C-alpha positions in Angstrom: 21.1 0.7 11.5 24.5 1.9 12.8 23.1 3.4 16.1 21.0 0.3 16.7 23.9 -2.0 16.2 26.1 0.1 18.6 23.4 -0.4 21.2 23.2 -4.1 20.4 27.0 -4.5 20.8 27.3 -2.7 24.1 24.4 -4.1 26.0 25.7 -7.7 26.3 29.3 -6.6 27.0 28.5 -6.2 30.7 28.5 -10.0 30.9 31.8 -10.3 29.0 33.8 -8.8 31.9 33.2 -11.8 34.1 36.3 -14.1 34.0 35.3 -17.2 32.2 36.7 -20.7 31.9 35.3 -22.5 28.8 36.0 -26.2 28.3 39.4 -27.1 26.7 39.4 -27.1 22.9 41.8 -28.5 20.4 44.3 -26.0 18.9 43.5 -24.4 15.6 46.0 -23.7 12.9 46.0 -20.6 10.7 47.3 -19.2 7.5 47.1 -15.9 5.6 46.3 -15.6 1.9 46.1 -13.0 -0.8 44.5 -13.3 -4.3 47.7 -14.8 -5.6 47.9 -17.3 -2.8 44.4 -18.4 -3.3 45.1 -18.9 -7.0 48.3 -20.8 -6.5 47.7 -22.9 -3.3 45.4 -25.8 -4.0 45.2 -26.6 -0.2 43.1 -23.5 0.4 39.4 -24.6 0.6 38.0 -21.2 1.4 36.3 -20.0 -1.8 36.5 -16.2 -2.3 33.9 -16.4 -5.1 31.4 -17.8 -2.7 32.4 -15.4 0.0 32.0 -12.2 -2.1 28.8 -13.5 -3.7 27.3 -14.3 -0.2 28.6 -11.1 1.3 26.5 -9.1 -1.1 23.4 -11.0 -0.4 24.0 -11.1 3.4 23.9 -7.3 3.5 21.3 -7.1 0.7 18.8 -8.8 3.1 18.7 -5.6 5.1 16.7 -4.0 2.3 13.0 -5.0 2.6 11.2 -5.4 -0.8 9.4 -2.2 -1.8 5.7 -2.4 -1.0 4.6 -1.5 -4.5 6.5 -4.3 -6.2 5.6 -7.2 -3.9 2.6 -9.2 -3.0 2.4 -10.1 0.6 0.8 -12.9 2.6 0.3 -12.9 6.3 0.2 -16.3 8.1 -1.8 -17.3 11.1 1.4 -17.6 13.3 2.6 -14.0 12.6 4.9 -14.5 9.7 4.7 -12.4 6.5 5.9 -13.3 3.1 6.5 -10.9 0.2 6.5 -12.6 -3.2 9.1 -10.8 -5.3 8.9 -13.0 -8.5 5.9 -13.5 -10.7 7.3 -16.7 -12.0 7.8 -18.1 -8.5 4.3 -17.1 -7.4 2.8 -18.9 -10.4 4.6 -22.1 -9.5 3.1 -22.0 -6.0 -0.5 -20.6 -6.4 -3.4 -21.1 -8.8 -5.5 -18.2 -7.8 -6.3 -15.1 -5.8 -9.5 -14.5 -3.8 -10.5 -10.8 -3.3 -12.6 -10.3 -0.2 -14.6 -7.2 0.2 -16.7 -6.7 3.3 -19.7 -4.4 3.3 -21.4 -4.9 6.7 -21.4 -7.1 9.8 -24.9 -7.3 11.2 -26.4 -8.5 14.5 -23.3 -7.8 16.7 -23.5 -8.4 20.4 -24.2 -5.4 22.5 -21.6 -6.2 25.2 -18.7 -8.2 23.8 -16.9 -10.8 26.0 -13.6 -9.5 27.1 -14.4 -5.8 27.2 -13.4 -4.1 30.5 -13.9 -0.6 31.9 -10.6 0.7 30.4 -11.5 -0.6 26.9 -15.0 1.0 27.1 -13.5 4.4 28.1 -11.1 4.3 25.1 -13.4 3.0 22.4 -16.9 3.1 23.8 -19.4 0.3 24.4 -20.1 -2.3 21.8 -18.0 -4.5 19.5 -15.0 -2.8 17.7 -15.5 -5.1 14.7 -13.0 -6.2 12.1 -13.2 -9.2 9.8 -10.4 -11.8 9.4 -10.4 -14.3 6.6 -8.0 -17.2 6.2 -7.3 -19.7 3.4 -7.0 -23.2 4.8 -5.6 -25.9 2.6 -3.2 -28.8 2.5 -3.5 -31.6 5.0 -4.1 -29.6 8.2 -6.3 -32.2 9.9 -6.1 -30.5 13.3 -7.5 -27.2 11.9 -10.2 -29.0 9.9 -11.2 -31.0 13.1 -11.3 -27.7 15.0 -13.8 -26.2 12.5 -16.0 -29.2 11.9 -16.0 -31.0 15.3 -15.6 -28.3 18.0 -18.6 -26.2 18.9 -16.6 -23.5 20.6 -13.4 -22.2 19.1 -11.5 -19.0 18.1 -11.8 -19.4 14.3 -9.0 -17.8 12.4 -7.3 -16.8 15.7 -7.0 -20.5 16.6 -5.6 -21.9 13.3 -2.1 -23.4 13.1 -1.7 -24.0 9.4 -3.2 -21.1 7.5 -0.5 -19.6 5.3 -2.5 -16.5 4.4 -4.7 -14.4 6.6 -6.2 -11.1 5.6 -8.2 -8.5 7.7 -10.1 -5.3 7.3 -9.7 -2.2 9.2 -11.7 -1.8 12.4 -15.1 -0.2 12.7 -14.6 1.4 16.1 -17.7 1.6 18.3 -17.1 5.3 19.1 -17.2 6.3 15.4 -20.7 7.0 14.1 -22.0 7.7 10.6 -21.5 11.4 11.1 -17.9 11.0 12.0 -17.5 8.7 8.9 -18.9 11.4 6.6 -16.7 14.0 8.2 -13.7 11.8 7.3 -14.9 11.6 3.7 -14.9 15.4 3.5 -11.5 15.8 5.1 -9.6 12.8 3.7 -11.7 11.7 0.7 -12.4 8.4 2.4 -15.1 7.5 4.8 -14.2 5.7 8.0 -15.9 2.5 8.9 -18.5 3.2 11.6 -20.6 1.5 14.2 -24.4 1.5 14.8 -25.1 0.6 18.4 -27.3 -2.4 19.3 -30.9 -1.6 20.4 -33.6 -3.7 22.2 -34.0 -6.8 20.1 -31.6 -5.8 17.4 -27.8 -6.3 17.4 -25.2 -3.7 16.5 -24.0 -3.1 12.9 -20.5 -2.4 11.6 -20.4 -0.6 8.3 -17.6 -0.1 5.7 -19.2 2.6 3.5 -18.4 3.1 -0.2 -16.9 6.5 -1.1 -18.6 8.2 -4.1 -16.6 7.4 -7.3 -15.5 11.0 -7.6 -14.1 11.0 -4.1 -12.3 7.7 -4.1 -8.5 7.7 -3.8 -6.8 5.8 -6.6 -4.7 2.8 -5.5 -2.9 0.6 -8.0 -4.1 -3.0 -8.2 -0.6 -4.2 -7.5 -0.8 -2.5 -4.0 -3.8 -4.5 -3.0 -2.3 -7.4 -0.9 0.8 -5.8 0.4 2.0 -7.0 3.7 -1.4 -8.1 4.9 -2.7 -4.5 4.8 -5.9 -3.5 3.2 -6.5 -1.1 0.3 -8.0 2.4 -0.3 -11.4 1.7 1.3 -10.0 -0.4 4.2 -12.5 -3.1 3.5 -10.9 -5.4 1.0 -7.8 -7.6 0.6 -6.5 -10.5 -1.4 -5.7 -14.1 -0.4 -3.5 -16.6 -2.3 -4.9 -20.0 -3.0 -2.9 -23.2 -3.9 -5.7 -25.5 -4.8 -9.1 -23.9 -5.3 -10.9 -27.2 -5.5 -10.2 -28.1 -1.9 -9.4 -24.8 -0.2 -11.6 -23.6 2.7 -12.3 -20.0 3.6 -12.5 -19.3 7.3 -14.3 -16.1 8.4 -13.9 -14.7 11.9 -15.5 -11.5 13.3 -13.2 -10.1 16.0 -13.4 -7.4 18.6 -10.3 -5.2 18.3 -9.5 -4.4 21.9 -6.9 -1.7 22.3 -6.2 -3.3 25.6 -5.5 -7.0 25.0 -5.6 -7.3 21.2 -8.1 -9.3 19.0 -10.9 -11.3 20.7 -13.1 -13.6 18.6 -16.8 -12.9 18.4 -17.8 -15.6 16.0 -16.8 -17.6 13.0 -18.0 -19.6 10.0 -16.2 -21.5 7.2 -17.0 -22.5 3.7 -15.3 -24.4 0.9 -14.4 -21.9 -1.8 -16.1 -24.0 -4.5 -19.4 -24.0 -2.5 -19.5 -20.2 -3.0 -17.8 -20.0 -6.4 -18.0 -23.3 -8.2 -16.0 -22.1 -11.2 -13.0 -21.6 -8.9 -12.4 -25.4 -9.5 -11.9 -24.8 -13.3 -8.7 -26.1 -14.7 -6.4 -23.5 -16.4 -7.4 -24.8 -19.8 -11.1 -24.1 -19.0 -10.3 -20.5 -18.1 -8.3 -20.0 -21.3 -11.1 -21.6 -23.4 -13.7 -19.4 -21.7 -11.6 -16.3 -22.5 -11.3 -17.4 -26.2 -15.1 -17.9 -26.4 -15.8 -14.5 -24.8 -13.5 -12.7 -27.2 -14.9 -14.4 -30.2 -18.5 -13.5 -29.0 -17.4 -9.9 -28.4 -15.9 -9.7 -31.9 -19.1 -11.3 -33.5 -21.3 -8.6 -31.9 -19.1 -5.9 -33.3 -19.0 -7.6 -36.7 -15.2 -8.0 -36.6 -15.0 -11.8 -37.1 -13.0 -11.6 -40.3 -9.4 -12.4 -39.7 -10.0 -12.2 -36.0 -7.1 -13.1 -33.7 -7.8 -13.8 -30.0 -6.0 -11.2 -27.9 -3.7 -12.1 -25.1 -5.5 -13.0 -21.9 -6.3 -10.2 -19.5 -6.3 -11.9 -16.0 -8.3 -9.0 -14.5 -11.2 -9.9 -16.8 -11.3 -13.6 -15.9 -12.7 -15.2 -12.8 -16.0 -15.5 -11.0 -17.7 -13.8 -8.1 -20.2 -14.4 -5.2 -22.1 -11.8 -3.1 -24.3 -12.5 -0.1 -24.5 -13.1 3.6 -22.7 -15.6 5.8 -24.1 -16.4 9.2 -21.6 -17.1 12.0 -22.0 -20.6 13.4 -19.5 -20.9 16.2 -17.9 -18.7 18.9 -15.3 -18.9 21.6 -16.2 -20.0 25.1 -17.1 -17.1 27.4 -14.2 -15.9 29.5 -16.4 -14.3 32.1 -19.8 -15.6 33.2 -20.3 -13.6 36.3 -23.2 -11.5 34.9 -25.2 -14.4 33.6 -24.6 -16.5 36.7 -26.0 -13.7 38.9 -29.0 -13.4 36.5 -29.6 -17.1 36.7 -29.4 -17.1 40.5 -31.8 -14.2 40.8 -34.3 -15.7 38.3 -34.1 -19.2 40.0 -34.6 -17.7 43.5 -37.6 -15.7 42.4 -39.3 -18.9 41.0 -38.2 -21.6 43.5 -36.4 -20.0 46.4 -33.0 -21.4 47.5 -33.3 -24.5 45.4 -34.1 -22.4 42.4 -31.2 -20.1 43.1 -28.8 -23.2 43.1 -30.3 -24.4 39.8 -29.9 -21.0 38.4 -26.3 -20.9 39.4 -25.6 -24.2 37.5 -27.5 -23.1 34.4 -25.8 -19.7 34.3 -22.4 -21.3 34.6 -23.1 -23.8 31.8 -24.8 -21.4 29.4 -22.4 -20.1 26.7 -24.9 -17.8 24.9 -26.0 -17.7 21.3 -23.8 -17.1 18.3 -24.5 -13.7 16.9 -23.3 -12.1 13.7 -23.9 -12.0 10.0 -21.3 -11.0 7.4 -22.4 -9.2 4.3 -19.5 -9.4 1.8 -18.4 -10.0 -1.8 -15.9 -12.5 -3.1 -14.0 -12.5 -6.4 -11.9 -15.4 -7.6 -9.0 -14.5 -10.0 -7.1 -17.5 -11.6 -3.4 -17.3 -11.9 -2.7 -19.1 -15.2 0.5 -20.9 -16.0 2.8 -18.8 -18.1 6.2 -20.3 -19.1 7.2 -16.8 -20.3 6.4 -15.2 -17.0 8.8 -12.4 -16.2 11.8 -13.5 -14.3 13.9 -10.3 -13.8 17.5 -10.8 -13.1 18.3 -9.6 -9.6 21.2 -7.1 -9.2 23.1 -7.5 -6.0 24.1 -4.2 -4.4 24.2 -4.3 -0.6 22.5 -2.7 2.4 24.1 0.7 2.4 23.9 3.3 -0.4 27.2 3.7 -2.2 28.2 0.0 -1.8 28.1 -2.4 -4.8 29.0 -6.0 -3.9 27.9 -7.1 -7.3 30.5 -5.0 -9.0 33.2 -6.1 -6.6 32.3 -9.8 -7.5 32.6 -9.0 -11.2 35.9 -7.1 -10.9 37.3 -9.9 -8.8 36.5 -12.3 -11.6 38.3 -10.1 -14.0 41.3 -9.7 -11.8 41.5 -13.4 -11.1 41.4 -14.2 -14.8 44.2 -11.8 -15.5 46.4 -13.2 -12.7 45.7 -16.8 -13.8 47.1 -15.9 -17.3 50.4 -14.9 -15.8 50.5 -17.5 -13.0 52.6 -20.7 -13.4 49.7 -22.6 -11.9 46.3 -23.0 -13.5 43.3 -21.4 -11.7 42.2 -24.1 -9.3 38.6 -25.3 -9.3 38.0 -25.0 -5.6 34.3 -25.9 -5.9 31.7 -26.6 -8.6 29.4 -24.0 -7.1 32.1 -21.3 -7.3 32.2 -21.9 -11.0 28.4 -21.8 -11.2 28.4 -18.4 -9.5 30.9 -17.0 -11.9 28.7 -18.1 -14.9 25.3 -17.2 -13.3 23.2 -14.9 -15.4 19.7 -15.5 -14.0 19.7 -14.8 -10.3 16.1 -14.3 -9.2 14.7 -12.9 -5.9 11.9 -15.3 -5.1 10.5 -14.2 -1.7 11.2 -12.4 1.5 9.8 -13.8 4.8 9.8 -12.1 8.3 8.1 -12.2 11.6 7.0 -9.0 13.3 7.3 -10.2 16.9 10.7 -12.1 16.8 12.3 -10.1 14.0 13.4 -13.3 12.2 13.9 -12.3 8.5 15.1 -14.1 5.4 15.4 -13.6 1.7 15.6 -16.4 -0.8 17.1 -16.3 -4.3 17.5 -18.9 -7.1 19.1 -19.7 -10.4 17.2 -22.2 -12.4 19.9 -22.5 -15.0 22.6 -23.3 -12.6 20.3 -25.0 -10.0 21.4 -22.9 -7.1 19.3 -21.7 -4.1 20.6 -18.9 -1.8 19.1 -18.4 1.6 20.1 -15.1 3.2 19.2 -14.1 6.8 18.9 -10.4 7.8 20.9 -9.1 10.8 20.0 -6.6 13.5 18.1 -3.6 12.3 14.8 -3.5 14.2 14.1 -2.8 17.9 12.7 -6.3 18.3 16.1 -7.7 17.2 17.8 -6.1 20.2 15.9 -8.3 22.7 16.9 -11.3 20.6 20.6 -10.4 20.5 21.3 -9.4 24.1 20.0 -12.4 26.1 22.5 -15.0 27.4 19.8 -17.5 28.2 20.1 -20.9 26.5 17.5 -23.6 25.8 17.6 -27.1 24.3 18.3 -27.3 20.6 15.7 -30.1 20.4 12.5 -28.7 21.8 11.1 -30.9 24.6 14.5 -32.1 26.0 15.3 -31.6 29.7 17.2 -28.3 30.1 18.8 -29.5 33.3 20.5 -32.4 31.5 24.2 -31.2 31.1 24.8 -33.6 28.2 22.2 -32.1 25.7 22.8 -29.6 23.0 21.9 -26.1 24.0 21.6 -22.9 21.9 21.0 -19.2 22.5 17.3 -18.9 23.4 16.7 -15.7 21.5 18.3 -16.9 18.3 16.4 -20.2 18.4 13.0 -18.4 19.0 13.7 -16.0 16.1 14.6 -18.9 13.7 11.8 -21.1 14.8 9.2 -18.4 14.2 9.9 -18.5 10.4 11.6 -21.8 9.9 8.6 -23.9 8.9 7.1 -21.5 6.4 10.6 -20.8 5.0 11.2 -24.5 4.4 7.8 -24.9 2.8 8.5 -22.2 0.3 12.1 -23.4 -0.4 10.6 -26.8 -1.3 8.6 -25.0 -4.0 11.7 -23.1 -5.4 12.9 -25.6 -8.0 11.4 -25.6 -11.5 8.2 -27.8 -11.5 9.4 -31.3 -12.2 12.9 -30.8 -10.8 14.0 -32.3 -7.5 15.6 -30.1 -4.8 18.3 -32.7 -4.5 19.6 -31.4 -7.8 20.2 -27.9 -6.4 23.2 -26.5 -4.5 22.2 -24.4 -1.4 24.2 -21.4 -0.1 23.2 -20.1 3.4 24.5 -16.7 4.6 23.8 -13.8 6.9 25.4 -11.0 8.8 25.3 -10.4 12.6 22.0 -11.9 14.0 21.5 -13.2 10.4 24.7 -15.2 10.7 23.4 -16.8 13.9 20.1 -17.7 12.2 22.0 -19.0 9.2 24.1 -21.3 11.5 21.0 -22.7 13.1 19.2 -23.2 9.8 22.3 -25.0 8.3 22.5 -27.3 11.3 18.9 -28.2 11.0 19.0 -28.9 7.2 22.3 -30.7 7.5 21.1 -33.1 10.2 17.4 -33.6 9.2 17.0 -32.4 5.6 14.3 -29.8 4.6 11.7 -31.0 7.1 8.8 -28.6 6.6 6.6 -30.7 8.9 7.9 -28.6 11.9 10.0 -25.6 12.7 13.3 -26.4 14.4 14.1 -29.9 15.8 11.6 -31.2 18.4 11.3 -34.4 20.4 7.7 -35.1 19.4 7.1 -36.4 15.9 6.7 -33.8 13.2 4.0 -33.6 10.6 4.8 -35.1 7.2 7.2 -32.7 5.5 5.0 -32.1 2.5 1.8 -31.4 4.5 1.6 -27.7 3.7 2.4 -28.1 0.0 0.3 -31.2 -0.6 -1.5 -29.4 -3.5 1.7 -28.5 -5.3 3.6 -30.8 -7.8 6.3 -31.7 -5.3 3.8 -32.3 -2.6 1.8 -34.7 -4.8 4.9 -36.6 -5.8 5.9 -36.9 -2.1 2.4 -38.1 -1.1 2.7 -40.9 -3.7 6.0 -42.1 -2.0 4.9 -43.0 1.5 7.6 -42.9 4.1 9.9 -40.7 2.0 12.3 -38.8 4.2 12.6 -35.0 3.9 14.7 -34.1 0.9 18.2 -32.6 1.0 20.0 -30.2 -1.3 22.8 -31.5 -3.5 25.3 -29.5 -1.4 25.1 -27.2 1.6 27.4 -24.3 2.1 27.5 -21.8 5.1 29.4 -18.5 4.6 28.4 -15.9 7.2 29.7 -12.6 8.3 30.2 -11.2 11.9 28.2 -14.0 13.3 27.8 -14.3 17.1 28.2 -17.7 18.8 24.9 -19.7 18.9 25.4 -22.8 21.0 27.4 -24.7 23.6 30.2 -27.2 23.1 27.8 -30.0 22.4 26.3 -28.0 19.5 29.8 -27.4 18.1 30.5 -31.2 18.3 27.3 -31.9 16.5 28.0 -29.3 13.8 31.5 -30.6 13.3 30.2 -34.1 12.8 27.9 -32.9 10.1 30.9 -31.3 8.4 32.9 -34.5 8.8 30.1 -36.6 7.3 29.7 -34.2 4.3 26.1 -33.4 5.2 27.4 -29.8 5.5 29.8 -29.2 2.6 31.6 -26.1 4.0 31.1 -23.7 6.9 33.1 -20.5 7.1 32.7 -17.6 9.5 34.1 -14.4 8.1 35.2 -11.9 10.8 36.4 -8.3 10.1 39.2 -7.1 12.3 38.1 -6.6 15.9 34.4 -7.0 15.3 33.1 -7.6 18.8 29.8 -9.3 17.8 31.8 -12.3 16.4 33.2 -12.7 19.9 29.8 -12.8 21.7 28.0 -14.2 23.6 30.8 -15.1 26.1 31.1 -18.2 28.2 30.0 -17.2 31.6 30.5 -18.9 35.0 28.7 -16.7 37.5 26.2 -16.8 40.3 23.7 -14.7 38.4 23.8 -16.6 35.1 25.1 -20.0 36.1 27.4 -21.9 33.8 26.5 -20.8 30.3 28.9 -22.0 27.6 29.2 -20.7 24.0 31.4 -22.0 21.3 32.0 -21.1 17.6 31.4 -23.5 14.8 33.0 -23.8 11.4 36.2 -22.2 10.3 37.3 -18.6 11.0 38.3 -16.4 8.1 39.8 -13.1 9.4 39.9 -10.2 7.0 41.4 -6.8 7.7 41.8 -3.5 5.9 45.4 -2.1 5.9 44.2 0.6 8.2 43.2 -2.0 10.7 46.2 -4.4 10.5 49.4 -4.0 12.5 52.7 -4.4 10.6 53.2 -7.9 9.5 49.6 -9.0 10.1 47.9 -10.8 7.2 44.9 -9.2 5.4 43.2 -12.5 4.8 43.7 -15.3 7.3 42.1 -18.8 7.1 42.0 -21.0 10.1 43.3 -24.5 10.0 45.7 -24.7 7.1 49.4 -24.3 8.0 50.7 -22.9 11.3 49.8 -23.6 14.9 48.5 -20.2 15.9 45.3 -20.1 18.0 42.2 -18.6 16.3 41.9 -15.1 17.9 38.1 -15.0 17.6 37.7 -18.0 19.9 37.8 -17.5 23.7 40.7 -19.8 24.3 41.4 -21.4 27.7 41.2 -18.9 30.5 42.8 -20.8 33.3 46.4 -21.9 33.4 49.3 -22.8 35.9 50.4 -19.6 37.7 54.0 -20.8 37.3 53.8 -21.5 33.6 56.5 -20.1 31.4 56.2 -16.4 30.7 54.0 -15.6 33.7 54.9 -13.0 36.3 55.5 -15.5 39.1 57.6 -17.7 36.8 59.8 -14.8 35.7 60.3 -13.6 39.3 61.2 -17.1 40.5 63.6 -17.5 37.5 65.2 -14.2 38.4 66.3 -15.6 41.8 66.7 -19.2 40.8 70.5 -19.1 41.0 70.3 -18.0 44.6 67.5 -20.3 45.7 69.2 -23.3 44.2 72.6 -22.6 45.6 73.3 -25.5 48.1 76.1 -23.7 49.9 75.0 -20.0 50.0 76.8 -19.4 53.3 80.1 -20.2 51.8 79.6 -18.4 48.5 81.6 -15.2 48.4 79.4 -13.9 45.6 76.2 -14.4 47.4 75.4 -10.8 48.1 76.4 -9.9 44.5 74.0 -12.5 43.2 71.3 -11.4 45.5 71.8 -7.8 44.3 71.7 -8.9 40.7 68.6 -10.9 41.3 66.9 -7.9 43.1 67.7 -5.7 40.1 66.2 -8.3 37.7 63.0 -8.5 39.9 62.8 -4.7 40.0 63.1 -4.4 36.2 60.5 -7.1 35.7 58.1 -5.4 38.1 58.4 -2.1 36.2 56.9 -3.8 33.1 54.0 -5.5 34.9 50.9 -5.5 32.8 47.2 -6.5 33.3 48.0 -9.9 31.9 50.9 -10.3 34.4 48.6 -9.6 37.3 46.0 -12.0 35.9 48.6 -14.7 35.5 49.2 -14.6 39.3 45.6 -15.7 39.7 46.1 -18.5 37.2 44.6 -16.8 34.2 46.3 -17.4 30.9 48.3 -14.4 29.7 47.2 -14.7 26.0 43.6 -14.9 27.1 44.0 -11.8 29.2 45.8 -9.9 26.4 43.0 -10.8 24.1 40.3 -9.6 26.6 42.2 -6.3 27.2 42.5 -5.8 23.5 38.8 -6.3 23.0 38.0 -3.8 25.8 40.4 -1.3 24.2 38.8 -1.7 20.8 35.4 -1.1 22.4 36.7 2.1 24.1 38.2 3.3 20.8 35.0 2.4 18.8 36.8 -0.1 16.6 34.9 -3.1 17.9 31.6 -1.6 16.8 32.8 0.0 13.6 34.4 -3.2 12.4 31.0 -4.9 12.6 29.5 -2.5 10.0 28.9 -3.2 6.3 31.2 -0.5 5.1 34.1 -2.0 7.0 33.4 -5.5 5.7 33.1 -4.2 2.2 36.5 -2.4 2.5 38.2 -5.5 4.0 36.7 -8.0 1.5 37.6 -5.6 -1.3 41.2 -5.4 -0.1 41.4 -9.2 0.0 40.1 -9.2 -3.6 42.8 -6.7 -4.6 40.6 -3.6 -4.7 40.2 -0.4 -2.7 36.5 -0.5 -1.8 35.2 2.7 -0.2 31.5 3.7 0.2 30.4 6.0 -2.5 33.6 5.7 -4.6 34.6 3.6 -7.6 36.5 0.4 -7.0 40.2 0.9 -7.6 42.5 -2.0 -8.4 45.5 -2.2 -6.1 48.8 -3.2 -7.5 50.5 -4.3 -4.3 48.6 -7.3 -2.8 
């Protein structure tokens, strides 16, 4: 992560050297604070409890859930969700469908979309794989696509399927012999392809390994991250409402050049294949009871018989058979069939026949080919109030760091200080008190998008009614592209980018957030205990680096519009009803009964991020500030460590190449420093906007100023000769040459001390602005700007602000001198 972040920081810096002139801003006041100051000064609104708690989870989001402890779903739009809590999963889903494909029969001999390069790589024929999606909720556009459109892409064209599974690919250049060779070498046969012959389509086969040769894979591994299990031919799909869910099957040609191309599709209601899937939980439990009693009766063990606990793996129902494909995509290339039609028509009726053949060949789409031979098993997920809800232990992203311990030690220290303080411990916020008393933090799920890199983890406390949303920062190659672009786009999708009055945000950040936003909000709506309302829950939003930028965008969206799960980020066109995707859950059913109900809001909304870059223009800042003023966002703090350069990017740019691209920070700056970072007299914890009139050092400030302003080089030179220049009777003044000599010496001494900021001031560039820019460049050259962005540096600085020496791999040591 360290090397990637260094690259991330240095790439955009080439744009920062362009002199900029952002719009004027109001002055910001500052203050410093220690643990004692926070305890004794009731004016301080920054809550260290929230900051340390969020710091741990902001960096904890860098750790992806282990594959063997999570169940993953893959959506039709590229997102993936790992369910980390059994209790949360039971709240959301009623069952699992296990899909196991055996063969795909009657495949076309020459798939549409194959080219010469593809045939060289994988051979002729369809490189077949099977995709299956669960479609539920009120996705009318997807249902219309399946039922009313004759030609479509099946699973590849769906917009609302939350869960999609796929098999491995039966490559057309792998035959049965190669499959058996794989069995001998790896203990697992490869899927293989039987080429089409005259009058008979091709066949893709996923063979069964003999029992003695099969690799053992734990059942818990089965649905991880959308991947398949040991034999590459089976996967699991989650189902919200089995009584209405549809299964969509699509056979695809896996082109190494160009990706998946649909061959054909079919769809079925789950209950049309497995009627018992519609059973209520009580029916499944009653069936289990009867089966156990019957089993005991056969064994003659009915005396004092007690029904054992339900074994979910032994419940359920199955179906096995063949599914004929009924639709296909339109042909992309019809050149071959057009030429065939022209030749056939000409042979029969000459030129007129050739013309008719051309028309027919152009219109003909070909027959739908393909039959899926598969097996389905439905496994109910029964309600279980006693479902395991393990308490999540917050550590951090780097080994040797323990934010959870820092949070606990800070509580102990604060309690000790409050006992000796003349002032009682202030109750800065109700949520701070809840965090101090929280004993049931639960990691619910983890969502990410492979293409954009957008990633988020969500936690909850049902006892304290708190939801925490933590966005991951830069740690993948795809994140670098997101971070380094300067391009902006409208905050509200569909608005005119050329309009200078609209809100604009960083294009990469918006794309990343938008890719996961809708699914994230859908799942957050299901986070409260069934029967609870999300308006009873406090929400904390946090993130580090790129995660801080995403957290800012997410907070702005929720603050302005509520948890609108009917879309991703704001758009000009009407969104779907916010409960559309969760219509089959309890909260969705309640919302459907209340027609016209607006998207719900959390009880309170807090943003505490770390090392966050700027995300939008001045209009975005004005909008964000208005949400804070109205109380729709409760608090927004941006914690910055020392000379962290990321918190000072992207820069406002006025240049021919990029045009006028403005960026502005939102919320309140909190500057933290480790003693090794701070100069003599500098505070170690500094909160913007509370007592003095100093300008926030993380903001750009105003670049342009009057070249003759006080303190500038020209002003000093002019002042040095002012007595001579203002003398009305210099010719009569006996001391004239003495004064001129004195003035010359003053000018000479001043020129000896000329700095970069002095030279810039001659051009009308503010000295403080220049000094700040030079300091940033120096910190880059010395490595501080990058180092201060890392977790270990934030951990050390936050630890010092709490009164502890926090070093990676070492025990926390309380400091006596704060």
